[in-house]
Phi, psi and omega in degrees: 000134181283142178255017183290140181275079188282333184262356177078002185292332179290347182262016184302319180296323179293319180292326176298317177296318178302313181296319179299319179291319180296319183287325184269336182070022184202136176294317181295319179293321177297320179297319178295318180299318185272345181074034179231172181286151177301322180297327178292319177299313181300316181297318181292321178294320178296323178296319178295317180297322176293323183294318183268349173083019177199160181293148175252336182221150173251123182280140175213179190298328185260006179147223181226143178248130180288145173282165176305324178296321179295318178299318179296315179296319180297319180298323182277334184268335188303310182299306181299318182289324176294322177297321178295318179298320178293323183292324184263000176128124180277131179293163178294164182303319184293331183267343185291149176293158180298146170279129188258116186244143175236150178182169175294142185304320182295316181290324177300314183293311188277335186238304192297305185294329178289320180293326186265355183305316181299318182287330175295317179298333180272359174117357178290130180265130185222138173240130184242134178241133177251131179191180176289155187302316183297320179295318180294320178294324176297319179291327176295316178298325182282350178090007181268359170228156179257329185207141180227135168265113192234139172277355178245126176276125182294146179282150179078193184243008183295323180252115178297129182224144178216139180300138179256307184197154173263117172288133173254134182253138181228152176271122188228162175202164174280146177304332182298341178286345176075019178273126181277120177301138182201143175288351181254003182299140186233164180306323181298333179286349186246005188302325185270000185261132180300141175263136178250123190234155178281328182210164184297328179273011174041056184297320182289315179296316180301316181296319179296313181301317181292317186285317186267314183270340180072023180226165178274134177281122183250352186278155174269144177286153177265338176224133175235124177210123186279052178207115183296331178294322178292323177297319178298317179296320179295320179294317178300324181284355177090020183287333182165200182250154178204172177244128185221156174287142186296328181298328185286331186240025181302318181291320180293325177288322182293321182264005173086006178291334173230150176232148175280121186283328180221110176284141178212145177279353183228068181286157172297140179233159176220121184278132173259143182240145167268119182240132179237161182287159181298158178114181182298147176281114181281159179299322182295314180294320178297320179296319180292319178302314180296320180295320179295318181293324177294324182292328183260000182298000000 
């Protein structure tokens, strides 16, 4: 009778170590999560690499980077191993690995960290990554993130997604510019005022001009900065006009540092989605989902 490990079940401990390393991007962090020595993590990863016949991680000064094969394995193993962990007993909050969240930096700052602060104070461990939506969704598919707040709804059904909130966009300026807010304000009234844009192709401004004014925006921006928070700061300082989501500038609108130049009952909107990786819904991810929904309600 052959004693060969054909189904891989004897390697469950090794695969658990592999997932911890893949999720944390560090041998030392994986060791802390698992409560074992760093040398044990290294030994187990080397054993797996010998077993499958190729490297799983590339070592570098700041930790380890997964290979494409490792990303593929993590995507396929995360759901089953997490389900097994739930079936045999969920660890306490203090012992559980961090919940890994992705989102746009602006939304993370103004909504996510504020919504999750109470549970962090109670001991929930969370790691947040900021990047573009497509990159975050790729990492979610690979199993290196647990939940993403995305302005892009993933195609197909592989990644469970549910609408979170509709961002509303408004045209704003500082009172110091002397522009009188009006429901009748038109592009011609703004020709001499500098435009502040998120990108050179002005996607947010173009969409606003088309949706609200019904015309194509032909002007070049005077300031380009790929950070909506920086655009808000420039607008508050009186640099020009821009279009921003209302959640980002709620405080500035409330205290009068910014004013909405044109009120409309039909503002441009952009739907944000909560997207989670495949597999069972864990208690931690469900708790975070509820906190985010309460924050934007």
